[in-house]
C-alpha positions as CSV (number, residue, x, y, z in Angstrom):
1,M,91.5,-133.2,-96.5
2,A,94.7,-135.1,-96.9
3,P,97.5,-133.5,-99.0
4,S,98.9,-135.2,-102.1
5,S,102.5,-136.3,-102.0
6,P,105.1,-134.3,-104.0
7,S,105.4,-137.2,-106.5
8,R,101.7,-136.7,-107.3
9,G,101.8,-133.0,-107.5
10,P,104.5,-130.6,-106.3
11,A,102.3,-127.5,-106.6
12,R,99.6,-129.1,-104.5
13,W,102.2,-130.3,-101.9
14,L,103.6,-126.8,-101.6
15,A,100.1,-125.3,-101.3
16,T,99.2,-127.7,-98.5
17,L,102.4,-126.8,-96.7
18,V,101.6,-123.1,-96.9
19,A,98.0,-123.7,-95.8
20,S,99.2,-125.8,-92.8
21,A,101.7,-123.2,-91.8
22,R,99.0,-120.5,-92.1
23,T,96.7,-122.4,-89.7
24,L,99.6,-122.9,-87.2
25,A,100.5,-119.2,-87.4
26,Y,96.9,-118.3,-86.6
27,D,96.8,-120.6,-83.6
28,L,100.1,-119.3,-82.3
29,M,99.0,-115.7,-82.5
30,L,96.1,-116.6,-80.1
31,F,98.7,-116.8,-77.3
32,Y,100.0,-113.2,-78.1
33,K,98.3,-110.3,-76.3
34,G,100.7,-107.5,-77.4
35,N,98.4,-106.3,-80.2
36,Q,95.5,-105.8,-77.8
37,S,94.5,-102.6,-76.1
38,G,96.5,-101.9,-72.9
39,E,99.0,-104.7,-73.5
40,I,102.7,-104.5,-74.3
41,P,103.7,-105.1,-78.0
42,G,106.5,-107.6,-78.6
43,I,106.2,-109.9,-75.6
44,L,104.4,-113.1,-74.7
45,P,102.5,-113.1,-71.4
46,G,105.0,-112.9,-68.5
47,P,107.5,-112.9,-66.9
48,P,106.8,-115.8,-64.5
49,T,108.9,-114.0,-61.8
50,E,106.1,-111.4,-61.7
51,H,103.3,-114.0,-62.0
52,K,102.2,-112.4,-65.3
53,G,102.6,-115.5,-67.5
54,D,104.9,-118.3,-68.5
55,Y,107.3,-116.4,-70.8
56,Y,110.4,-114.3,-70.4
57,W,111.2,-111.2,-72.5
58,W,113.6,-112.9,-74.9
59,E,110.9,-115.4,-76.0
60,G,108.9,-112.5,-77.5
61,G,111.9,-111.7,-79.6
62,A,112.2,-115.4,-80.6
63,M,108.5,-115.4,-81.6
64,M,109.0,-112.3,-83.8
65,G,111.8,-114.2,-85.6
66,T,109.6,-117.2,-86.1
67,Y,107.0,-115.0,-87.8
68,I,109.6,-113.2,-89.9
69,D,110.6,-116.6,-91.2
70,Y,107.0,-117.6,-91.6
71,W,106.3,-114.5,-93.8
72,F,109.5,-115.1,-95.8
73,L,108.7,-118.7,-96.6
74,T,104.9,-118.4,-97.2
75,G,104.4,-114.9,-98.4
76,D,101.6,-114.4,-95.9
77,T,101.6,-110.7,-94.8
78,S,98.8,-111.1,-92.2
79,Y,101.1,-110.6,-89.2
80,N,103.6,-108.1,-90.6
81,H,102.1,-105.2,-88.7
82,V,102.3,-107.1,-85.5
83,I,105.9,-108.0,-86.1
84,E,107.0,-104.5,-86.9
85,E,105.1,-103.0,-84.0
86,G,106.6,-105.6,-81.6
87,M,110.1,-105.4,-82.9
88,L,110.2,-101.6,-82.7
89,H,108.4,-101.3,-79.4
90,Q,111.2,-103.3,-77.6
91,T,114.2,-101.5,-79.1
92,G,114.8,-99.3,-76.1
93,P,115.7,-95.6,-76.3
94,N,119.1,-96.2,-77.8
95,Y,117.9,-98.7,-80.4
96,D,119.9,-101.7,-79.2
97,Y,117.3,-103.8,-77.4
98,M,118.1,-102.6,-74.0
99,P,114.6,-101.3,-73.0
100,P,114.6,-99.8,-69.4
101,N,111.9,-102.3,-68.2
102,H,114.3,-105.1,-68.9
103,T,117.8,-103.7,-68.6
104,A,118.1,-104.3,-64.9
105,S,117.6,-108.1,-65.5
106,L,119.3,-108.3,-68.9
107,G,121.2,-111.3,-70.0
108,N,123.5,-111.2,-73.0
109,D,121.5,-114.0,-74.5
110,D,118.2,-112.2,-74.0
111,Q,119.5,-109.2,-75.9
112,G,121.1,-111.5,-78.4
113,F,117.8,-113.1,-79.4
114,W,116.2,-109.8,-80.2
115,G,119.3,-108.8,-82.2
116,M,119.2,-112.0,-84.2
117,S,115.6,-111.4,-85.1
118,A,116.5,-108.0,-86.3
119,M,119.3,-109.5,-88.4
120,L,116.8,-112.0,-89.8
121,A,114.6,-109.2,-90.9
122,A,117.5,-107.7,-92.8
123,E,118.5,-111.1,-94.3
124,N,114.9,-111.9,-95.3
125,K,114.2,-108.5,-96.7
126,F,111.3,-108.0,-94.4
127,P,109.6,-104.6,-95.2
128,N,111.6,-101.7,-93.8
129,P,110.2,-99.6,-90.9
130,P,109.4,-96.0,-91.6
131,E,112.4,-93.9,-92.3
132,D,112.1,-92.1,-89.0
133,K,112.4,-95.4,-87.1
134,P,115.5,-97.6,-86.5
135,Q,116.2,-100.0,-89.4
136,W,116.6,-103.8,-89.0
137,L,120.3,-104.0,-89.9
138,A,121.1,-101.0,-87.6
139,L,119.3,-102.7,-84.8
140,A,121.3,-105.9,-85.2
141,Q,124.5,-103.8,-85.3
142,G,123.4,-102.0,-82.1
143,V,123.1,-105.2,-80.2
144,F,126.4,-106.5,-81.5
145,H,128.3,-103.3,-80.8
146,T,127.0,-103.1,-77.2
147,Q,128.0,-106.7,-76.6
148,A,131.5,-106.0,-78.1
149,S,131.9,-103.3,-75.5
150,P,135.0,-103.6,-73.4
151,E,132.9,-103.5,-70.3
152,R,131.2,-106.8,-71.4
153,H,134.5,-108.6,-71.7
154,D,137.1,-109.3,-69.1
155,N,140.1,-111.6,-68.6
156,T,138.4,-114.2,-66.4
157,C,138.5,-117.6,-68.1
158,N,140.7,-115.9,-70.7
159,G,137.8,-114.0,-72.2
160,G,134.2,-114.7,-73.2
161,L,130.9,-113.0,-72.4
162,R,129.3,-113.5,-69.1
163,W,125.7,-114.8,-69.0
164,Q,124.3,-111.7,-67.3
165,V,125.0,-108.0,-68.0
166,P,124.4,-106.2,-64.6
167,P,126.9,-107.4,-62.0
168,T,124.1,-107.6,-59.4
169,N,122.2,-110.3,-61.4
170,A,122.4,-113.9,-60.3
171,G,124.4,-115.7,-62.9
172,Y,126.9,-112.8,-63.5
173,N,129.7,-115.2,-62.4
174,Y,128.7,-117.7,-65.1
175,K,130.2,-117.6,-68.6
176,N,127.9,-119.8,-70.7
177,T,127.6,-121.0,-74.3
178,I,124.3,-119.4,-75.1
179,A,125.5,-115.8,-74.5
180,N,128.6,-116.4,-76.6
181,A,126.8,-118.4,-79.2
182,C,124.3,-115.5,-79.8
183,F,127.3,-113.1,-80.1
184,F,129.2,-115.4,-82.4
185,N,126.1,-116.1,-84.5
186,L,125.3,-112.4,-84.9
187,G,128.9,-111.5,-85.7
188,A,129.1,-114.2,-88.4
189,R,125.9,-113.0,-90.0
190,L,127.0,-109.3,-89.9
191,A,130.3,-110.3,-91.5
192,R,128.6,-112.0,-94.4
193,Y,125.9,-109.3,-94.8
194,T,128.3,-106.3,-94.6
195,S,131.7,-107.8,-95.7
196,N,133.2,-106.0,-92.7
197,A,136.1,-108.1,-91.5
198,T,135.9,-106.8,-87.9
199,Y,132.7,-108.8,-87.4
200,A,134.4,-111.9,-88.8
201,E,137.3,-111.4,-86.4
202,W,135.0,-111.2,-83.4
203,A,133.1,-114.3,-84.6
204,T,136.2,-116.3,-85.0
205,K,137.6,-115.2,-81.7
206,T,134.4,-116.1,-79.9
207,F,134.1,-119.5,-81.5
208,E,137.8,-120.3,-80.7
209,W,137.2,-119.2,-77.1
210,L,134.3,-121.7,-76.8
211,W,136.6,-124.4,-78.2
212,N,139.6,-123.5,-76.0
213,V,137.5,-123.4,-72.8
214,Q,136.2,-126.8,-73.9
215,Y,132.5,-125.9,-73.9
216,I,132.7,-127.7,-77.2
217,D,134.0,-131.2,-76.5
218,H,137.2,-131.9,-78.5
219,K,136.4,-135.6,-79.1
220,D,132.8,-135.7,-80.3
221,W,131.8,-132.1,-80.5
222,R,129.1,-132.2,-77.8
223,V,128.2,-128.6,-76.8
224,Y,128.0,-128.0,-73.1
225,D,126.4,-125.2,-71.1
226,G,129.1,-123.2,-69.2
227,G,131.2,-122.7,-66.2
228,H,131.9,-120.2,-63.3
229,V,134.6,-117.6,-63.3
230,E,135.7,-118.4,-59.8
231,H,136.7,-121.8,-61.1
232,N,138.3,-120.3,-64.3
233,C,135.4,-121.9,-66.2
234,T,136.8,-125.4,-65.6
235,D,133.7,-126.6,-63.6
236,I,131.9,-127.2,-66.9
237,N,128.2,-127.9,-66.6
238,K,127.9,-130.7,-69.2
239,A,124.2,-130.2,-69.8
240,Q,123.5,-130.2,-73.5
241,F,120.8,-128.0,-75.0
242,S,119.8,-128.1,-78.7
243,Y,119.7,-124.3,-79.2
244,N,123.4,-124.0,-78.1
245,A,124.5,-126.5,-80.8
246,G,122.1,-125.1,-83.3
247,L,123.3,-121.5,-83.0
248,L,126.9,-122.6,-83.3
249,L,126.2,-124.7,-86.4
250,Q,124.3,-121.9,-88.1
251,G,127.0,-119.4,-87.3
252,A,129.6,-121.7,-88.6
253,A,127.7,-122.1,-91.8
254,F,127.6,-118.3,-92.2
255,M,131.3,-118.2,-91.7
256,Y,131.8,-121.1,-94.2
257,N,129.8,-119.1,-96.7
258,Y,131.6,-115.8,-95.9
259,T,135.0,-117.4,-96.3
260,N,134.1,-119.0,-99.6
261,G,134.3,-122.5,-98.3
262,S,137.1,-122.4,-95.8
263,T,138.1,-125.9,-94.8
264,V,138.4,-124.8,-91.2
265,W,134.7,-123.7,-91.1
266,E,133.7,-126.7,-93.3
267,D,135.2,-129.0,-90.6
268,R,133.3,-127.1,-87.9
269,V,130.0,-127.3,-89.8
270,D,130.4,-131.0,-90.5
271,N,131.3,-131.9,-86.9
272,L,128.6,-129.8,-85.3
273,L,126.0,-131.2,-87.7
274,K,127.0,-134.7,-86.9
275,G,126.7,-134.0,-83.1
276,I,123.2,-132.4,-83.5
277,K,121.9,-135.3,-85.5
278,R,123.3,-137.7,-82.9
279,D,122.2,-135.9,-79.8
280,F,119.0,-134.1,-80.7
281,F,117.3,-136.0,-83.5
282,E,116.4,-139.4,-82.1
283,N,115.3,-141.4,-85.1
284,D,115.4,-138.1,-87.0
285,I,112.8,-136.5,-84.7
286,A,113.7,-133.5,-82.6
287,F,114.3,-134.5,-79.0
288,E,115.4,-132.2,-76.2
289,L,118.1,-134.3,-74.6
290,P,118.4,-132.9,-71.1
291,C,114.8,-132.9,-70.2
292,E,112.4,-134.6,-72.6
293,G,112.7,-138.2,-71.4
294,R,111.8,-137.2,-67.8
295,R,109.2,-134.6,-68.5
296,G,111.4,-132.0,-66.9
297,C,111.5,-129.2,-69.5
298,T,111.3,-125.6,-68.5
299,P,109.3,-123.0,-70.5
300,D,112.5,-121.9,-72.1
301,M,113.5,-125.5,-73.2
302,L,110.0,-126.0,-74.6
303,T,110.8,-123.5,-77.4
304,F,114.1,-124.9,-78.6
305,K,112.9,-127.4,-81.2
306,G,111.5,-124.7,-83.4
307,Y,114.7,-122.6,-83.4
308,V,116.8,-125.6,-84.3
309,H,114.5,-126.4,-87.3
310,R,114.7,-122.8,-88.5
311,W,118.5,-122.6,-88.1
312,L,119.2,-125.9,-89.7
313,S,117.1,-125.1,-92.7
314,V,119.2,-121.9,-93.4
315,V,122.4,-124.0,-93.1
316,T,121.3,-125.8,-96.3
317,K,121.4,-122.5,-98.1
318,L,124.8,-121.5,-96.8
319,A,126.5,-124.9,-97.1
320,P,124.5,-126.8,-99.7
321,K,126.4,-129.9,-99.2
322,T,124.6,-130.4,-95.9
323,A,121.1,-130.5,-97.5
324,D,121.2,-134.3,-98.1
325,I,121.5,-134.8,-94.3
326,I,119.4,-131.9,-93.0
327,L,116.3,-131.9,-95.2
328,P,115.2,-135.5,-94.8
329,M,115.8,-135.1,-91.0
330,L,113.7,-131.9,-90.9
331,R,110.9,-133.6,-92.9
332,T,110.7,-136.6,-90.6
333,S,110.7,-134.4,-87.6
334,A,108.1,-132.1,-89.0
335,E,105.9,-135.1,-89.8
336,A,106.1,-136.2,-86.2
337,A,105.4,-132.7,-84.9
338,A,102.3,-132.3,-87.0
339,R,101.0,-135.7,-86.3
340,Q,100.6,-135.0,-82.5
341,C,98.8,-131.7,-83.0
342,T,95.4,-133.2,-82.2
343,G,94.5,-131.6,-78.8
344,G,92.2,-128.9,-77.5
345,E,88.8,-127.8,-78.6
346,T,89.9,-127.3,-82.2
347,G,91.5,-130.8,-82.3
348,R,94.8,-129.3,-83.6
349,R,96.5,-128.0,-80.5
350,C,100.2,-129.0,-80.3
351,G,102.3,-130.5,-77.6
352,F,106.0,-130.9,-77.1
353,Y,106.6,-134.7,-77.2
354,W,106.8,-135.3,-80.9
355,A,108.4,-138.7,-80.9
356,E,105.6,-140.3,-78.9
357,G,103.1,-139.8,-81.7
358,V,100.3,-138.6,-79.5
359,Y,99.2,-135.3,-78.1
360,V,100.4,-134.5,-74.6
361,D,98.7,-131.5,-73.1
362,P,101.2,-128.6,-72.4
363,A,99.7,-128.5,-68.9
364,V,101.9,-131.4,-68.0
365,D,104.8,-129.0,-68.1
366,K,102.7,-126.2,-66.4
367,T,102.8,-124.0,-69.5
368,S,100.1,-122.5,-71.7
369,G,101.5,-124.0,-74.9
370,A,102.9,-121.0,-76.8
371,G,106.3,-122.5,-77.1
372,E,104.9,-125.8,-78.3
373,A,102.8,-124.1,-80.9
374,M,105.8,-122.0,-82.0
375,N,107.9,-125.2,-82.5
376,V,105.5,-126.8,-84.8
377,L,105.0,-123.6,-86.9
378,A,108.7,-123.4,-87.3
379,A,109.1,-127.1,-88.2
380,V,106.3,-127.0,-90.9
381,S,107.2,-123.7,-92.4
382,S,110.9,-124.5,-92.6
383,L,110.2,-127.2,-95.1
384,L,109.5,-124.5,-97.6
385,I,113.2,-123.5,-97.5
386,T,113.8,-125.4,-100.7
387,E,111.9,-122.7,-102.6
388,A,113.6,-119.8,-100.8
389,P,116.6,-117.8,-101.8
390,P,119.7,-117.7,-99.5
391,P,119.9,-114.9,-96.9
392,A,120.4,-111.5,-98.4
393,T,123.6,-109.3,-98.1
394,N,124.3,-105.6,-98.6
395,A,124.5,-106.4,-102.4
396,T,121.0,-107.9,-102.5
397,G,119.3,-106.6,-99.3
398,I,117.1,-103.5,-98.6
399,S,117.9,-102.7,-95.0
400,K,120.2,-99.8,-94.0
401,G,122.9,-100.1,-91.4
402,D,124.4,-97.7,-89.0
403,N,128.1,-98.0,-88.2
404,N,127.5,-96.0,-84.9
405,A,124.6,-98.2,-83.8
406,G,124.8,-98.9,-80.1
407,S,127.2,-96.0,-79.4
408,R,124.7,-94.1,-77.2
409,S,124.6,-96.9,-74.6
410,R,127.0,-96.8,-71.8
411,G,130.2,-98.7,-72.6
412,A,129.5,-99.3,-76.3
413,S,132.5,-100.3,-78.3
414,E,134.3,-97.9,-80.7
415,P,132.5,-97.7,-84.1
416,L,133.7,-100.3,-86.6
417,E,135.5,-99.4,-89.7
418,P,133.1,-98.1,-92.4
419,I,131.1,-100.8,-94.1
420,T,132.0,-101.2,-97.8
421,T,129.5,-102.0,-100.5
422,A,131.7,-105.0,-101.6
423,D,130.2,-108.3,-101.0
424,R,131.6,-111.8,-100.8
425,A,130.2,-114.4,-103.1
426,G,127.3,-116.3,-101.5
427,A,126.8,-120.0,-101.7
428,S,125.2,-121.1,-104.9
429,I,121.6,-121.8,-104.6
430,L,121.1,-125.5,-104.4
431,T,118.8,-127.0,-107.0
432,M,117.1,-130.0,-105.7
433,L,114.1,-132.2,-106.4
434,I,111.0,-131.8,-104.3
435,L,111.4,-134.1,-101.3
436,A,109.7,-137.4,-101.9
437,G,107.0,-138.4,-99.5
438,F,105.0,-136.1,-97.3
439,I,102.7,-135.9,-94.3
440,G,99.5,-137.7,-94.9
441,T,98.0,-136.4,-91.6
442,W,98.3,-132.7,-92.4
443,G,95.1,-132.1,-94.3
444,W,93.1,-131.3,-91.2
445,M,95.4,-128.4,-90.5
446,S,94.3,-126.5,-93.6
447,I,90.7,-126.6,-92.5
448,G,89.4,-123.5,-90.7
449,D,88.4,-123.3,-87.1
């Protein structure tokens, strides 16, 4: 069943998008075991270091975020109980996403992804947990406050978070973009949601550190991976990963919106977007630059395309001027993503290599395919962003915060100043025509198993 184009029927087009996303969400959930008896809620099978599966702890948090966006954009509540259960199970005893099973191997980026999914739940007005459970906004604050702790920051490289939290972890001597990008992104979003300037100050300070250490190239805004403290972070690993640039762009858009259109943040949004389009959307199709051309992507990298689609779609709500660039790019990329989902027994299993136009079995990268499925779900469902409101704030949201969140963990920072109920004006909701043209090959996705 081929969908009609928007020009022939916008309602039918939207219905087909929702049906396609619904099928993709069902297929992705088949990889998840956390809702089965004896399994652990919130995580995908893994970690690979223990020979339990392909996926690390943080990728479960990323999957929860993908389903939070899926629910927000489609209205399908089928997986809400799975999301709530998984998100709450992994909070840890101090409600800051530092569960004992993972604290010994914790990276700031690992914790950050769970915190960003909690923040997303608050922004999307995902149904609140029971009152006796930690709330979404408070969980996001708990993550941020523990990462703002003095013990997570030192003077090496003139500041910045280290990649790893425990000093015994391999990589503790590495200060990288992803750890700081998660912290920056979460701070920017908390600033906009709460109107608490302390979050904005941390976000600004973190972005400027990344700029000053030249993890963001000053000429063409390429975003690099990181450097080692013993070299004062001057031995920059110039590998480029799409999720680094995507997180910085989305965070910059939140700051642009929070500051009511600051020219400083506008310039950062414009330049980061230009770099992402240049480096990670070859012919407007998502392409993971450091690994895709040589079939050398790790299980982590095989999940990045979906995050970037989700984050870019939100940028159009926070900085509407970007929509004319982002939306056509996301549509072209999603078309390519859906077109290659023709594998497996169902004839709709998805691979990673969208630009090739043909299904490539995830086995080529020695993974089960959960990341590949998550990417396409995100790409398809994100096209519904044109019908969605912008992220909520304290003025419009339903989630309760906790100014002392994270304080029970060792080394947590001092509580922030009380959050006021005042709220900065959000970006105006962009009114736009339904995108012309659509994906003629998606009809099969709305058909059952």
